[in-house]
Structure formats: structure tokens, C-alpha cells
C-alpha positions in Angstrom: 115.3 100.8 90.3 112.7 101.7 87.7 111.1 98.7 85.8 110.2 99.3 82.3 108.3 97.3 79.6 106.0 95.6 82.0 103.2 93.7 80.4 100.0 92.8 82.1 99.1 89.1 81.7 95.4 88.4 82.7 94.9 85.7 85.4 91.6 83.9 86.2 89.4 85.9 88.4 88.5 84.7 91.8 85.3 85.5 93.7 84.5 85.9 97.3 81.0 86.2 98.8 80.9 87.9 102.0 78.7 89.7 104.5 78.7 87.2 107.3 80.6 89.1 108.3 82.4 91.8 106.0 85.6 91.6 108.1 85.8 87.9 107.3 85.5 88.6 103.5 88.4 91.1 103.8 90.4 88.5 105.7 90.0 86.2 103.0 91.0 88.7 100.3 94.1 89.8 102.1 95.1 86.0 102.6 94.5 85.4 98.9 96.8 88.4 98.0 99.3 87.2 100.5 99.4 83.5 99.4 99.7 84.6 95.8 102.8 86.7 96.5 104.2 84.0 98.6 103.9 81.4 95.8 105.3 83.7 93.1 108.4 84.5 95.2 110.9 86.7 93.6 109.0 86.6 90.4 106.2 88.9 92.0 106.4 92.3 90.5 103.6 94.0 92.5 100.2 95.2 91.3 100.3 93.5 88.0 100.8 90.2 89.5 98.1 90.5 92.1 95.1 88.0 91.9 92.1 89.7 90.3 89.2 89.3 92.7 85.4 90.1 92.5 83.6 90.7 95.8 80.0 90.5 96.5 79.3 91.7 100.2 75.8 91.2 101.2 74.8 92.3 104.9 71.6 89.9 104.6 73.8 86.9 104.8 74.5 87.9 108.6 71.2 86.2 109.3 73.1 82.9 108.9 74.1 83.1 112.7 70.5 81.8 113.4 70.2 79.7 110.4 67.6 77.4 111.8 65.2 80.4 111.9 66.3 82.1 108.7 67.2 79.3 106.3 64.8 80.3 103.5 65.7 84.0 103.6 69.4 83.4 103.8 69.3 80.8 101.0 67.5 83.1 98.7 70.0 86.1 99.3 72.9 83.7 98.9 71.6 82.3 95.7 71.1 85.7 94.2 74.7 86.5 95.3 76.1 83.5 93.5 74.3 84.5 90.4 75.9 87.9 90.5 79.3 86.2 90.3 78.5 83.3 88.0 80.4 83.5 84.8 82.4 86.5 85.9 84.9 84.4 87.8 86.9 81.2 87.4 86.1 80.0 90.9 84.5 81.4 94.1 84.1 80.8 97.7 81.9 82.0 100.6 83.7 83.6 103.4 81.6 81.9 106.0 81.7 78.5 107.3 78.0 78.3 108.2 76.9 79.1 104.7 78.8 76.3 103.3 76.0 74.2 104.6 74.2 75.0 101.2 77.1 73.3 99.3 74.8 70.6 97.8 72.2 73.2 96.7 75.1 75.4 95.2 76.3 72.4 93.3 72.9 71.8 91.9 72.6 75.3 90.3 74.5 74.3 87.2 76.9 77.2 87.4 79.6 78.2 85.0 81.9 79.1 87.8 83.6 76.5 90.2 82.3 76.6 93.7 85.3 75.9 96.3 83.6 74.2 99.4 85.0 74.7 102.9 83.8 71.3 103.7 85.5 69.6 100.8 88.7 71.5 101.5 88.7 70.5 105.3 87.9 66.8 104.6 90.7 66.7 102.1 93.1 68.2 104.5 92.5 65.7 107.4 92.6 62.8 104.9 96.2 63.8 104.3 97.3 65.5 107.4 97.8 62.5 109.8 96.0 64.4 112.7 93.9 62.0 114.7 91.8 64.4 116.9 90.9 67.9 117.0 88.2 70.4 118.4 86.1 72.3 116.0 85.1 75.9 117.0 82.4 77.8 115.1 79.1 79.4 115.7 76.6 77.3 117.7 74.9 75.4 114.9 78.4 74.7 113.3 80.3 73.6 116.5 77.4 71.3 117.6 77.9 69.2 114.5 74.2 68.6 114.0 71.7 69.2 111.1 72.8 72.8 110.6 76.5 72.2 110.5 78.4 71.8 107.1 80.8 69.7 109.0 78.5 67.2 110.5 80.4 64.3 108.5 83.8 65.4 109.6 83.7 62.9 112.6 83.8 60.2 109.9 87.3 61.4 109.2 88.7 62.5 112.6 87.8 62.3 116.3 86.3 65.6 117.4 86.4 66.9 120.9 83.1 68.7 122.0 83.3 72.4 122.4 83.5 73.4 126.1 80.5 75.8 125.8 79.0 76.3 122.4 76.8 79.1 123.5 79.7 81.0 125.0 81.6 80.7 121.7 78.5 81.7 119.8 78.3 84.9 121.8 82.1 85.6 121.3 81.4 85.4 117.6 78.7 87.9 117.7 80.8 90.2 119.8 83.6 90.0 117.2 81.0 91.2 114.6 79.6 94.0 116.8 82.6 95.3 118.6 85.2 94.7 115.9 88.2 92.5 116.0 90.4 95.0 117.8 88.2 95.1 120.9 90.4 94.5 123.8 87.9 92.3 125.7 87.8 89.5 122.9 91.3 87.8 123.0 91.3 87.1 126.6 87.8 85.5 126.2 89.3 83.4 123.4 92.4 82.4 125.3 90.3 81.3 128.2 88.2 79.1 126.0 91.2 77.5 124.3 92.6 76.7 127.7 89.6 74.3 128.3 90.2 72.3 125.2 92.4 69.2 125.5 93.0 68.5 121.8 96.3 69.9 120.3 94.6 71.0 117.1 91.9 73.5 117.1 89.9 74.1 113.9 88.8 77.8 113.5 85.6 76.9 111.6 84.3 80.5 111.8 85.8 83.1 109.6 85.6 85.5 112.5 87.8 83.5 114.8 91.1 84.1 112.8 90.5 87.8 113.2 91.4 87.5 116.9 93.9 84.5 116.7 97.0 86.7 116.6 98.5 85.6 119.9 100.8 82.8 120.9 99.2 79.5 122.1 100.4 76.0 122.6 97.5 74.9 120.3 97.8 74.4 116.6 95.1 76.8 115.2 94.0 75.5 111.9 92.6 78.3 109.9 90.0 76.9 107.3 90.0 80.2 105.5 93.7 79.8 104.7 93.1 76.3 103.4 90.3 77.5 101.1 92.4 80.4 99.7 95.1 77.8 98.9 92.6 75.7 97.1 91.4 78.7 95.2 94.8 79.5 93.9 95.4 75.9 93.1 92.3 76.0 90.9 93.4 79.1 89.1 96.7 77.6 88.4 99.0 79.6 90.6 101.7 77.3 91.7 104.5 77.9 94.1 107.7 78.8 92.4 110.5 76.2 92.9 113.6 77.6 94.4 116.9 76.2 93.3 
């Protein structure tokens, strides 16, 4: 069937800062488009109803994997990337859990665009979800919940099981970046790590991990990227269509 008289109605633009790593930004963008389509339901017409997105992909942000050594350089690069987006989008997010450590500094930049923080979104989720315990997986600084983790206050909201081996997990994340998410060695390693976790809920607090989480498991894998995407669409006013 040919559709005629289609009119474009502009939606608020959303921004994604990526580079740590680029695939994670692509994953966030794909989830943003998919969630927009799901919310619109039968009203979705195709291209004209897709969410307008502005992407800034900066390879220098990859230095965030060793943030305790690269903080100054990474923050300088991230701040420049934010200024590239500011005023061009209604809201933006950073497709990297680690870089959300800078949330307070970002909020202090007096921006025109709204920053959607991974930390705020995850805290909000657990305050409503009724989940009492979980294990948080991320890069070593993130998973150890110390000074360099954006989630170091999450233990005030939920009981967190320590990661079985934070350095092993850190290396797995490095390998996802270097080998690509389709490398056949990655998923078995991830499965074996999950098998050592007692908690039923596992927080995927690294944007690389959802790229290899496409297998069956008895764990509830909580994708923080998906939660953030939903928050971005909430901000832009894209509500779920009510079905009769």
C-alpha cells in the first residue's frame, strides 16, 4: 500500500556521546530507535517517525578504561564533546558507564541541553523495582565501587554482591573492544563469570557487556543502556501508545 500526504513533524533531537567504545554508541542508538518504534506501536510510519539523533564519537574517550591514570585528559576531551552537542539537542547521554563519573562536573557546566545520567537512572530504577540484591558488572574501577565508580553510592539503595574477579571482567571488556563483539571466545567467558555469581539480578554496568549478552541465562541481566534510552525518550515526550 502506498502512503500519500505524509507530513514530517519535527521531534526533539537527542544526543549520544560515544567512543568508549564506538560499538556501545551504536548499541545505544539502535535501542533508542527500537524503543521509539515500540512506544509508537501501529502509529509508527517508518523513517519520518524515527528519533532524530546527533552522535559525537571520540576515540580519545577510550582512555577511560584506566581513568585513575587519565582523568585530566579524558575530562578535557569529554567536555569538548559535550560543548559540541550543547544547544543542538534537547537531551544527551554518554554511552559509557565509567564516564558518568563526571556527572557532577557536567551538571556544573550550565548547559542548554539536559544531561541524562546513568547513575540517576539506575538509582531511580532500584528505588521502584523491589529488588533487594544484585551484582554489578563493569570495568574494574566501576565494579570495585570505589572512588572511580559512578555507582559507589548504589550500595545505599541495594545490597551489592562483589564481582567474582574484577580484573578478569576488566580484561573481558578490553577484549570485546579489541576483538569485536562477534568473537566466538567472548560469550563462553561471560557465561562462566555469570555462573559464579549468586545474585539473581546482574547489572550490566558497562556498555560493552550488552553486546555479548544475547544468550539464555537464569540471571536477570539488567541493561543500564536500555534504562537510559527509556529515560531519554521520556524526556523528549515520546510516550507509549495506549492500546484499547
